C-alpha positions in Angstrom: -1.0 30.9 -11.6 2.0 30.1 -14.2 1.2 27.9 -16.8 4.1 26.2 -18.5 4.9 23.7 -21.9 7.2 21.3 -20.0 9.7 19.6 -22.6 12.7 20.0 -22.4 13.2 22.9 -20.7 10.2 24.8 -19.2 8.3 27.0 -21.3 6.2 29.9 -19.8 3.1 30.4 -21.6 0.8 32.4 -19.4 0.8 34.0 -15.8 -2.1 35.7 -13.6 -3.5 36.1 -10.8 -7.2 35.3 -9.8 -8.8 37.4 -7.1 -11.6 36.6 -4.8 -11.7 33.2 -6.2 -13.1 31.8 -3.1 -13.4 28.1 -1.6 -15.5 25.3 -2.4 -15.8 22.1 -0.4 -14.9 18.8 -0.8 -17.5 16.0 -1.2 -17.6 12.9 0.4 -18.1 10.8 -2.7 -15.0 13.1 -4.8 -13.4 10.0 -5.5 -15.4 7.9 -7.2 -17.6 10.9 -8.9 -15.0 13.4 -8.9 -15.2 17.2 -7.5 -18.2 18.5 -9.0 -16.9 22.2 -8.3 -18.0 25.2 -10.3 -15.1 26.8 -12.3 -13.6 29.5 -11.2 -12.2 30.5 -14.4 -10.8 29.5 -17.3 -7.7 29.3 -20.1 -8.4 29.5 -23.7 -6.1 27.4 -26.0 -4.3 29.7 -28.6 -4.3 27.9 -31.8 -0.4 28.4 -32.1 0.3 26.6 -29.4 2.6 23.3 -29.9 1.6 19.8 -28.9 2.6 19.0 -25.3 1.8 19.0 -21.9 1.1 22.0 -20.2 1.2 22.2 -16.4 -0.3 24.8 -13.9 1.5 25.8 -11.4 -0.8 27.2 -8.3 0.4 29.0 -5.2 -2.0 30.1 -2.7 -1.7 33.3 -0.9 -0.1 31.4 2.3 2.1 29.6 0.3 0.9 26.6 -0.2 1.2 24.8 -4.1 -0.9 22.5 -6.2 -0.3 21.1 -10.2 -2.7 20.8 -12.6 -2.4 19.7 -16.4 -3.5 19.4 -19.8 -2.7 17.9 -23.0 -3.2 20.3 -26.1 -2.8 17.8 -29.7 -1.5 18.8 -32.9 -3.8 20.5 -35.8 -1.6 18.5 -38.3 0.3 15.1 -36.9 4.0 14.5 -36.8 5.0 10.7 -37.2 5.4 9.8 -33.8 2.5 9.5 -31.0 3.5 9.5 -27.4 0.7 9.0 -25.3 0.5 9.5 -21.5 -0.3 7.0 -19.1 -3.3 8.7 -17.9 -5.6 6.0 -17.0 -2.9 4.5 -14.5 -2.2 7.8 -13.1 -5.9 8.1 -12.1 -5.1 4.0 -10.7 -3.2 5.1 -8.5 -5.1 8.5 -7.4 -5.5 8.5 -3.5 -6.4 12.4 -3.4 -8.8 12.5 -0.8 -10.3 9.1 -1.6 -8.9 5.3 -1.7 -7.0 4.6 -4.9 -7.0 0.9 -6.2 -4.2 0.4 -3.8 -6.3 1.3 -0.7 -9.8 -0.5 -1.3 -11.0 1.9 -4.0 -12.6 -0.3 -7.0 -13.4 3.5 -9.1 -11.4 6.5 -9.8 -12.6 9.6 -11.1 -10.4 11.5 -13.2 -12.6 14.6 -12.2 -10.2 15.0 -9.0 -6.9 16.6 -8.4 -3.5 14.4 -8.8 -1.5 13.6 -5.7 1.4 15.9 -5.3 4.4 14.5 -7.0 2.7 13.0 -10.1 3.2 16.2 -12.4 6.0 18.2 -10.7 8.7 17.2 -8.4 12.5 17.4 -7.5 15.1 15.1 -9.0 13.1 12.1 -10.4 16.3 10.2 -10.9 17.0 10.2 -7.6 13.7 9.7 -6.1 12.8 6.5 -7.9 11.2 3.7 -6.7 14.7 1.5 -8.0 16.7 4.0 -6.5 15.1 4.6 -2.7 16.7 1.2 -1.3 20.5 3.8 -1.7 18.8 6.6 0.1 19.5 7.3 3.7 15.9 6.5 5.5 15.7 10.1 6.7 15.7 11.2 3.0 12.9 9.4 2.1 10.5 10.1 5.3 11.3 13.6 4.1 10.5 13.3 1.0 7.3 11.8 1.6 6.2 14.6 3.9 5.9 16.3 0.7 5.0 14.4 -2.1 2.5 11.4 -2.0 3.9 8.0 -1.5 2.3 7.1 -4.9 3.9 9.2 -7.0 7.1 6.9 -7.3 4.9 4.1 -9.1 2.3 7.0 -11.2 2.8 10.0 -13.3 4.3 12.2 -15.7 6.9 13.5 -13.8 8.9 9.7 -12.9 8.9 8.9 -16.9 7.2 10.4 -19.9 8.6 13.8 -18.8 12.5 12.2 -19.3 11.5 10.7 -22.5 10.1 14.2 -23.6 13.0 15.8 -23.1 15.6 13.6 -24.7 13.3 13.6 -27.8 13.6 17.2 -28.0 16.9 17.3 -26.9 17.2 14.8 -29.9 15.6 16.4 -32.6 12.7 14.0 -32.2 9.5 15.5 -33.3 6.5 14.0 -31.0 2.8 14.2 -30.7 1.3 14.0 -27.6 -2.3 12.5 -26.3 -3.8 10.7 -23.4 -5.0 7.1 -22.5 -8.4 8.2 -22.6 -7.6 9.9 -26.4 -6.7 6.2 -27.5 -10.1 5.1 -25.7 -12.5 7.0 -27.0 -10.8 7.4 -30.9 -10.6 4.4 -32.8 -8.8 6.6 -35.1 -6.3 7.9 -32.9 -3.1 5.8 -34.3 -4.3 6.7 -38.1 -2.1 9.5 -39.4 1.0 8.0 -37.4 3.9 5.8 -38.3 5.0 5.3 -34.9 2.8 4.8 -31.5 5.1 5.2 -28.3 4.1 4.1 -24.8 6.8 4.6 -21.7 7.5 4.1 -18.6 4.3 2.5 -16.2 1.7 1.9 -18.5 -0.5 -0.3 -16.2 -4.2 -0.1 -17.2 -5.9 -0.5 -20.7 -9.3 -0.9 -21.6 -10.7 -3.1 -24.2 -10.5 -0.4 -26.5 -7.3 1.1 -26.3 -6.0 -2.6 -27.3 -8.1 -3.0 -29.7 -7.0 0.6 -31.2 -3.3 -0.3 -30.9 -3.4 -3.8 -32.1 -5.4 -2.8 -35.1 -3.5 -0.1 -36.1 -0.3 -2.4 -35.7 -1.6 -5.1 -38.0 -2.2 -2.6 -41.0 1.2 -1.8 -40.9 1.8 0.6 -37.6 5.3 0.1 -35.1 4.3 0.0 -31.9 6.7 0.9 -29.3 7.0 -0.1 -25.7 9.4 1.8 -23.8 7.6 0.7 -20.7 7.0 -2.3 -18.1 4.3 -4.1 -16.1 2.4 -2.4 -19.8 -1.1 -3.5 -19.8 -1.7 -5.8 -17.0 -4.9 -5.1 -15.8 -8.0 -4.3 -17.6 -9.9 -1.8 -16.9 -13.1 -0.1 -18.5 -14.0 3.8 -18.4 -18.0 4.3 -17.3 -19.8 7.6 -16.3 -19.5 9.2 -19.9 -15.3 8.1 -19.4 -14.9 10.2 -16.3 -14.7 7.3 -14.6 -11.9 4.3 -14.4 -13.3 1.4 -13.3 -11.1 -1.6 -11.6 -11.5 -4.7 -9.5 -8.5 -6.3 -9.9 -7.9 -9.2 -7.2 -11.8 -8.5 -5.9 -13.0 -9.6 -9.8 -15.6 -11.4 -8.6 -17.4 -8.0 -7.0 -17.4 -6.4 -10.9 -20.5 -6.3 -12.0 -20.0 -7.7 -15.5 -19.1 -11.3 -14.0 -21.8 -14.0 -15.1 -22.8 -11.9 -17.6 -22.5 -11.6 -21.6 -19.6 -9.2 -20.9 -17.9 -10.8 -18.0 -14.6 -11.1 -20.7 -14.2 -7.5 -19.7 -14.2 -7.7 -16.1 -12.2 -5.9 -14.9 -9.2 -7.9 -13.6 -5.4 -9.2 -14.6 -5.1 -9.6 -18.9 -3.7 -12.8 -18.7 -6.5 -13.8 -16.3 -8.1 -17.3 -18.2 -11.4 -14.8 -17.5 -10.3 -12.4 -20.3 -9.0 -14.8 -23.0 -6.3 -12.4 -24.0 -3.1 -11.9 -22.2 -1.4 -8.4 -22.9 1.6 -10.4 -24.4 -0.8 -11.1 -27.8 0.2 -6.7 -27.6 3.4 -6.3 -25.9 5.0 -9.8 -26.6 5.8 -10.1 -22.8 3.9 -10.0 -19.5 4.5 -9.0 -15.9 3.2 -12.6 -15.3 7.2 -14.0 -16.5 9.0 -11.0 -15.0 8.4 -8.8 -12.0 10.5 -6.3 -9.9 13.7 -5.7 -9.9 16.4 -3.6 -8.3 14.8 -3.3 -5.1 14.0 -4.7 -2.0 12.8 -8.7 -1.9 14.1 -9.0 -5.7 17.5 -9.2 -8.0 19.4 -6.3 -8.3 21.4 -8.0 -11.4 24.1 -5.6 -13.6 21.1 -3.1 -13.5 21.2 -3.9 -17.2 20.3 -5.7 -19.8 22.6 -9.2 -21.2 22.3 -8.8 -25.0 22.8 -11.6 -26.8 21.7 -10.9 -30.4 24.4 -8.3 -31.2 24.1 -7.9 -34.8 20.3 -7.2 -34.3 19.2 -3.9 -36.3 18.5 -2.6 -32.6 22.0 -2.5 -31.7 23.4 -1.2 -34.6 26.3 1.7 -34.2 27.2 -0.1 -31.0 29.8 -2.6 -30.2 28.6 -5.7 -28.4 29.3 -8.7 -27.9 27.3 -11.6 -27.0 26.4 -11.3 -22.6 27.6 -7.8 -23.0 25.4 -5.6 -21.1 23.6 -2.1 -21.9 22.2 0.2 -19.4 23.6 -0.8 -16.3 25.4 2.4 -15.1 21.6 4.2 -14.7 19.9 1.1 -14.0 17.3 0.8 -16.8 16.5 -2.4 -15.1 14.6 -1.7 -12.1 11.5 -1.4 -10.4 8.5 -3.4 -12.8 9.4 -5.8 -15.6 7.7 -7.8 -18.1 8.7 -11.5 -19.5 8.2 -14.5 -21.2 8.7 -17.7 -20.8 12.3 -18.6 -22.3 13.9 -21.5 -23.2 17.7 -22.5 -24.5 18.5 -22.9 -28.2 22.8 -23.4 -28.6 23.0 -21.6 -25.2 21.0 -18.8 -25.8 17.4 -17.6 -24.5 14.8 -17.6 -27.2 11.2 -17.2 -26.2 9.4 -20.7 -25.6 6.2 -19.4 -27.2 3.7 -19.5 -24.6 1.5 -17.5 -22.7 0.5 -15.7 -25.7 4.2 -14.4 -26.5 4.1 -14.7 -30.4 6.0 -17.9 -31.7 7.8 -15.2 -33.7 9.1 -12.8 -30.8 13.0 -12.0 -31.0 14.8 -12.0 -27.6 17.1 -9.5 -27.6 18.3 -9.0 -23.8 17.5 -10.6 -20.9 17.5 -9.2 -16.9 16.2 -11.0 -13.7 13.5 -10.5 -11.9 11.3 -11.9 -9.4 7.6 -11.6 -8.7 7.2 -10.8 -5.1 5.1 -13.4 -3.1 2.6 -11.9 0.2 4.9 -11.6 2.5 8.3 -9.7 0.1 5.8 -6.9 -0.8 6.4 -3.3 0.2 6.5 -1.0 3.4 3.6 0.7 3.3 1.4 -1.2 1.4 -2.2 -2.2 2.9 -2.9 -4.9 4.9 -5.2 -6.7 2.3 -2.2 -6.6 -0.1 -1.9 -10.0 -1.3 1.9 -10.8 -3.6 1.7 -10.8 -7.6 3.3 -13.7 -6.9 0.6 -15.7 -5.2 -2.2 -14.2 -7.6 -0.3 -15.2 -10.6 0.2 -18.7 -9.5 -3.3 -19.0 -8.4 -5.1 -17.6 -11.3 -2.8 -19.1 -14.4 -1.0 -21.7 -12.3 -4.5 -23.4 -11.0 -3.7 -22.9 -7.0 -1.7 -20.9 -5.0 0.9 -23.6 -3.8 4.5 -24.2 -3.7 5.2 -25.9 -6.8 2.7 -23.0 -9.2 4.7 -20.1 -7.3 8.2 -21.6 -8.1 7.2 -21.7 -11.7 6.9 -18.0 -12.0 8.9 -16.9 -9.4 11.8 -16.3 -11.2 11.5 -14.4 -14.0 13.5 -11.7 -16.3 12.6 -8.5 -17.6 13.7 -9.1 -21.8 14.0 -6.7 -24.3 12.5 -8.3 -28.0 10.8 -7.7 -31.2 8.3 -9.6 -33.2 6.0 -9.0 -36.2 2.0 -8.8 -36.3 0.5 -8.6 -39.3 2.0 -5.6 -41.4 3.6 -4.2 -38.4 6.3 -4.7 -35.9 6.1 -4.4 -31.9 9.4 -3.1 -29.8 9.3 -3.8 -26.4 11.9 -3.0 -23.7 10.4 -4.9 -20.6 11.1 -2.5 -17.9 9.0 0.6 -16.6 12.4 2.5 -16.2 14.1 2.5 -19.8 13.7 6.4 -19.9 16.4 6.6 -17.3 18.7 5.4 -19.4 18.2 7.7 -22.0 21.4 9.6 -21.1 23.3 6.8 -21.6 24.8 6.6 -25.3 23.9 2.8 -26.1 20.3 3.1 -24.8 19.9 6.9 -26.8 21.4 4.7 -29.4 19.1 2.1 -29.1 16.0 4.3 -28.9 17.0 5.9 -32.2 17.6 2.9 -34.0 14.1 1.6 -33.2 12.3 4.8 -33.8 13.8 5.3 -37.0 13.0 2.0 -38.2 9.9 2.4 -37.7 9.2 5.3 -39.1 11.0 3.8 -42.7 8.9 0.8 -42.3 5.6 2.2 -42.0 3.3 0.5 -44.4 0.9 3.2 -45.8 
């Protein structure tokens, strides 16, 4: 076993060999109730270890490998907290049982994650927004080793890229998980900046309460993520189980009870009465897919509409210039808002929960999939997000209602909320653009401004 702290580089923390551990059976209900295994060994956390993501690489005598992880929280908080999207990892987890995408409604956090969620080669090459550009044989070979779902969830895809950029640029960050955000309403109190990175799709009400109340009090929330908080989930069974009924919301036991607002369907559903755009400014219901099959490729970047905004300080830009095209930051899943033109420039229409003071800084085309447009490999039960949004928000899955939502946008923007502020990039793949000087500068600008503006 090798234990590594993973940042800009992999730091070997400990190495040991386990002998005579034996084997333990995988229960039939592992997907919902976890492994239930007896501990084989333990690792003592040294108080001097830095806050961060710690990866265990395990190798059996026959050469088979596996990974596990844990997060070390800080003893003395810094100014910026990165919260890993572990509730989303749980939703996509199909290790020895169904995920939320293959028929499951409950996912235990007491089971391993599939191969590729925590560690995989060259994530910039093997990302969903690039698979269409790769030889089919290469893609098939990749998925012989790594989970089909490892392109959609996990540390290896997005958070690791942001952490690498942060450490290489002297940005000091602390670490926590979705579960920490859910369980501790005071988690953000010591911090000036909260950061979400990548694919941060599944949120509990407690997670939202903590972030939104903290922003109201003066915090700065930075969403370098997309498809953010699209689905409401609940933690149950002593917070070891993530619950999400999604399209099967009518089967959720809270339906018809006083707790119906906690139904585990999309946050924008009228049943929840709390669209995610109230927190982030944007929503997947007004965005969709980009740089993928059955979706617009666009430029790969954002068209900038307010080049003199503080977010673009230090960049020589004009209206309509594009940032992030070469690394394709606008890829996979994107969040947007309803737009209207004012003096030839797109501005937020202020509908669907998007705050009236939301400033549109950049846009790129996106498209919600209809059922027949879904990616290969999805189960037969797949219902396109376009059909679902038309049904739940438009009042019926009709061609007219689909047309209202089909052609969305990834939207970069910012707004004030109470004494605090929110910035969103509106796409999952921003972290891939941090190697680009323009995207790096924008990220620096946002973090620096929020660090300076926190109201204590």
